[in-house]
FIVOMI-762917 format. One record per residue (C-alpha): residue in one letter; y, z, x. Coordinates in steps of 0.25 Angstrom, whole numbers, always signed. Each point is the difference from the previous one (the first is absolute). Layout:
REM residues N
+-------+-------+-------+-------+
| titor | north |    up |  east |
+-------+-------+-------+-------+
|     a |     Y |     Z |     X |
...
+-------+-------+-------+-------+
This chain:
REM residues 184
+-------+-------+-------+-------+
| titor | north |    up |  east |
+-------+-------+-------+-------+
|     x |   +88 |  +109 |  +618 |
|     x |    -4 |   +15 |    +1 |
|     x |    +7 |    +8 |   +11 |
|     x |    -8 |    +8 |   +10 |
|     x |    +1 |   +15 |    -1 |
|     x |    +9 |    +6 |   +10 |
|     x |    -7 |    +6 |   +12 |
|     x |    +4 |   +13 |    +5 |
|     x |    -2 |    +7 |   +13 |
|     x |   -13 |    +8 |    +1 |
|     x |    +1 |   +15 |    +3 |
|     x |    -4 |    -3 |   +14 |
|     x |   +10 |   -11 |    +2 |
|     x |   +11 |    +8 |    -7 |
|     x |    -3 |   +13 |   +10 |
|     x |    +2 |   -10 |   +11 |
|     x |   +13 |    -5 |    -5 |
|     x |    +5 |   +14 |    -3 |
|     x |    -3 |    +4 |   +14 |
|     x |   +12 |    -9 |    +5 |
|     x |   +10 |    +6 |   -10 |
|     x |   +11 |    +9 |    +3 |
|     x |    +5 |    +3 |   -14 |
|     x |    -5 |    +2 |   -14 |
|     x |   +10 |    -2 |   -12 |
|     x |    -5 |    +6 |   -13 |
|     x |    +5 |    -2 |   -14 |
|     x |    +0 |   +13 |    -8 |
|     x |    -2 |    -3 |   -15 |
|     x |   -13 |    -7 |    -1 |
|     x |    -4 |    +2 |   +14 |
|     x |    +1 |   +14 |    +3 |
|     x |    +0 |    +4 |   -14 |
|     x |    -8 |    -6 |   -12 |
|     x |   +12 |    -7 |    -6 |
|     x |    +3 |   +11 |   -10 |
|     x |   +13 |    +8 |    -2 |
|     x |    +0 |   +12 |    -7 |
|     x |   +15 |    +4 |    -4 |
|     x |    +4 |   +12 |    -9 |
|     x |   +11 |    +1 |   -10 |
|     x |    +8 |    +7 |   +11 |
|     x |    -2 |   -11 |    +9 |
|     x |   -10 |    +7 |    +9 |
|     x |    -9 |   -11 |    +6 |
|     x |   -14 |    +2 |    +5 |
|     x |    -8 |    -9 |    +7 |
|     x |   -15 |    +1 |    +5 |
|     x |    -3 |    -2 |   +15 |
|     x |   -14 |    -1 |    +6 |
|     x |    -2 |   +11 |    +9 |
|     x |   -10 |    -8 |    +9 |
|     x |   +11 |   -11 |    +2 |
|     x |    +9 |   +10 |    +5 |
|     x |    -9 |    +7 |    +9 |
|     x |    -4 |   -13 |    +7 |
|     x |   +15 |    -5 |    +0 |
|     x |    +3 |   +14 |    +8 |
|     x |   -12 |    -3 |   +10 |
|     x |    +4 |   -15 |    +2 |
|     x |   +14 |    +4 |    +3 |
|     x |    -5 |   +11 |   +10 |
|     x |    -8 |   -12 |    +6 |
|     x |   +13 |    -8 |    +2 |
|     x |    +1 |    -9 |   -12 |
|     x |   +14 |    +0 |    -6 |
|     x |    +0 |    +1 |   -15 |
|     x |   +12 |    -5 |    -9 |
|     x |    +0 |    +3 |   -14 |
|     x |    +8 |   -10 |    -9 |
|     x |    +3 |    +2 |   -14 |
|     x |   +10 |    -7 |    -9 |
|     x |    +3 |   +12 |    -8 |
|     x |    +4 |   +14 |    +5 |
|     x |    -8 |   +11 |    -4 |
|     x |    +0 |   +15 |    +3 |
|     x |   -15 |    +1 |    +0 |
|     x |    -1 |   -11 |   +10 |
|     x |   +10 |    +7 |    +9 |
|     x |    -7 |   +13 |    -1 |
|     x |   -14 |    -6 |    +3 |
|     x |    +4 |    -7 |   +12 |
|     x |    +7 |   +12 |    +6 |
|     x |   -13 |    +8 |    -2 |
|     x |    -7 |   -11 |    +7 |
|     x |   +12 |    -1 |   +11 |
|     x |    +1 |   -14 |    -3 |
|     x |   +13 |    -4 |    +9 |
|     x |    +3 |   -14 |    -7 |
|     x |    +3 |    +0 |   -14 |
|     x |    +8 |   -11 |    -8 |
|     x |    +3 |    +3 |   -14 |
|     x |   +10 |   -11 |    -3 |
|     x |    +1 |   -12 |   -11 |
|     x |    +0 |   -13 |    +6 |
|     x |    -8 |   -10 |    +8 |
|     x |   -10 |    +8 |    +7 |
|     x |    -2 |   -11 |   +11 |
|     x |   +15 |    +2 |    +4 |
|     x |    +0 |   +15 |    -2 |
|     x |   -12 |    +2 |    +9 |
|     x |    +5 |   -10 |   +11 |
|     x |   +14 |    +6 |    +0 |
|     x |    -7 |   +15 |    +1 |
|     x |    -9 |    -5 |   +12 |
|     x |   +12 |    -6 |    +7 |
|     x |   +10 |   +11 |    -2 |
|     x |   -10 |   +11 |    +4 |
|     x |    -5 |    -8 |   +12 |
|     x |   -14 |    +3 |    -3 |
|     x |    -6 |   -10 |   +10 |
|     x |    -8 |    -9 |    -8 |
|     x |    +1 |   -13 |    -7 |
|     x |    -4 |    -4 |   -14 |
|     x |   -11 |    -8 |    +6 |
|     x |    -6 |   +14 |    +5 |
|     x |    +2 |    +6 |   -13 |
|     x |   -10 |    +1 |   -12 |
|     x |    +3 |    +2 |   -15 |
|     x |    -7 |    +5 |   -11 |
|     x |    +6 |    -3 |   -14 |
|     x |    -4 |    -3 |   -14 |
|     x |   +10 |    -7 |    -9 |
|     x |    +9 |   -12 |    +0 |
|     x |   +12 |    +8 |    +5 |
|     x |    -9 |    +0 |   +13 |
|     x |    -1 |   -15 |    +2 |
|     x |   +13 |    -2 |    +9 |
|     x |    -4 |   +11 |   +10 |
|     x |   -15 |    -5 |    -1 |
|     x |    +5 |   -13 |    +6 |
|     x |    +7 |    +6 |   +12 |
|     x |   -11 |    +9 |    +6 |
|     x |   -12 |    -3 |    +9 |
|     x |   -11 |    +6 |    -8 |
|     x |    +1 |    -1 |   -16 |
|     x |    -8 |   +10 |    -8 |
|     x |    -1 |    +4 |   -14 |
|     x |    -7 |   +11 |    -8 |
|     x |   -12 |    -4 |    -9 |
|     x |    +8 |    +0 |   -13 |
|     x |   +12 |    -8 |    +5 |
|     x |    +7 |   -11 |    -7 |
|     x |    -8 |   -13 |    +0 |
|     x |   +11 |    -8 |    +7 |
|     x |    +1 |   +10 |   +12 |
|     x |   -16 |    -1 |    +1 |
|     x |    +2 |   -14 |    +2 |
|     x |    +8 |    +1 |   +12 |
|     x |    -5 |   +12 |    +8 |
|     x |   -11 |    +1 |   +11 |
|     x |    -7 |   +12 |    -5 |
|     x |    -2 |    +6 |   -14 |
|     x |    -5 |   +15 |    +0 |
|     x |   -12 |    +4 |    -8 |
|     x |    +8 |   +12 |    -5 |
|     x |   +11 |    +0 |   -10 |
|     x |   +14 |    +5 |    +3 |
|     x |    +1 |   +15 |    +0 |
|     x |   -15 |    +1 |    +1 |
|     x |    -2 |    +0 |   +15 |
|     x |    +5 |   -15 |    +3 |
|     x |    +8 |    +5 |   +11 |
|     x |   -11 |    +8 |    +6 |
|     x |   -10 |   -12 |    +0 |
|     x |   +10 |    -8 |    +8 |
|     x |    +3 |   +11 |   +10 |
|     x |   -15 |    +3 |    +2 |
|     x |    -1 |   -14 |    +4 |
|     x |   +13 |    +2 |   +10 |
|     x |    -8 |   +11 |    +6 |
|     x |   -13 |    -8 |    +1 |
|     x |    +8 |   -12 |    +6 |
|     x |    +6 |    +9 |   +11 |
|     x |   -13 |    +7 |    +2 |
|     x |    +6 |   +14 |    -3 |
|     x |    -5 |   +11 |    -7 |
|     x |   +10 |    +5 |   -11 |
|     x |    -6 |   +14 |    +2 |
|     x |    +5 |    +0 |   +14 |
|     x |   +14 |    +1 |    -6 |
|     x |    -1 |   +11 |    -9 |
|     x |    +5 |   +10 |   +10 |
|     x |   +14 |    -4 |    +6 |
+-------+-------+-------+-------+
């Protein structure tokens, strides 16, 4: 017997769901980057971040969305980029992402539940956290098993505007114009 293809939310349905979230958790490698690392012989690590993702993250934070960065590997490049974007919530620690995010949210009294949280991931390490959030999203080039459990798959690949694609729907769902948050 053939299984039915997974039904994902449409963009309008995702926009409506995003309007009710209070936080967005983002994986780094493969979501904010294209899943490549450039490491020199001296240990210098370089990552490529999509500039449009960063701009839209800043505008969404100004509109009231909490953004949490969750990576299982510490990276000076990630630290520098998130500092540049003024992202307050950055977790770079090995371990169970679901536990680490839940503990971070509770310890910092952020005022929302995991049910009010969306997560964008790309790989099998993201599965435990994906199970705990209210809205599950993965990038277009995500691991197939992850695609089978999410509510929405972006058209864009990780590191190529997938985060912006989702955040534009967040603004649409809240009937906000991102340009209104450019000057703050």
